[in-house]
C-alpha positions, 0 to 999 in steps of 0.5 A, a space after each residue: 930717062 930711065 937707067 940700069 945700074 949693075 954693080 960687080 964686086 970681087 973684081 980682080 982684073 978691072 981691065 980685063 973686064 972692060 976689054 971683054 965688056 967692050 968686045 961682047 956687050 958694047 956692040 949689042 948695047 948700041 943696037 938696042 932701041 932707046 939706048 942712050 949711053 953707057 958709063 963704067 966706073 971702078 974702085 980698084 982697090 975694092 974690086 968694085 966695078 959698076 955700069 950705068 946704061 941710059 934708056 929713052 923709055 922704061 920699055 926700051 930699058 926692060 926690053 934690052 934685058 933679054 938681049 943683054 942678061 946672058 952677056 952680063 952674066 957671062 962677063 960677071 962669071 968670068 971676072 966677078 964674085 957677085 953681081 947686083 942689077 938695079 933699075 931707076 928712073 933718072 929724075 934729076 940731071 945736072 951738068 956744068 961740064 962734061 966728065 971724062 975718063 979718070 973723073 972721080 965718081 961718088 955714088 950714094 945709095 938712098 931709100 925713102 917711103 915711096 909715098 915721099 919720093 916726089 916731095 923729097 925730090 922737089 926739096 932736093 932740086 930746090 934746096 940741095 942741088 944749088 948747094 952741090 952745084 956751087 961747090 968747087 970742082 962740081 961737074 955732073 949730078 944724076 939723082 935716080 929713084 925707083 918710085 915703086 920702092 923708094 930705093 935710089 942712087 945719087 952719083 956726082 962727078 968732080 974735077 979731082 979727088 980733093 973736091 970729091 972728098 970736100 963734097 962728101 964732107 958737105 954731104 955728111 953735114 946735110 944728112 941730119 936734115 935728110 933723115 928728118 925728111 925720111 931719107 936713109 942713107 946706105 953705102 957710099 962708093 968712091 970711084 973713078 970713071 974708066 969708060 964713056 959711051 955718051 
């Protein structure tokens, strides 16, 4: 599966953004070849909103951009001060229970040498994923990477704020080992799921 992640910052009216997106973009999204789903998340206190779209193929995702870019820019201009668009391959997906609107989401940006992507993902699946899965409150994980740049994003969804924060502490404890493998960590964003079209 392939993904497009759009991050909007400076959003003062999260509900207004969501309503506008549902009125303008959602119907167009659903008509795009290879479209597999959408989730929208927000950190209301920080004014950050993110959208994740899933695509069956890389060509489908890239072809959809011509239909969606103008809509995206219009909504961004109305509700946000900045917009960032990233594309990834979804390399690891794990779901024990489906998430829903209101579920807490933790997103962490990562980077590594592109030459080490496959090796590090195998290590993640073998050693790290089982630890995350057995943590109380775990629901869903997506590990996404751009194999050409080594830039990536890991998202996990939890039962509640308490289990998410405990998972964040455990993740921090694992970072020295990941750093030793050449994985660098960027921003971590704590949000809630505000819309699903899956």
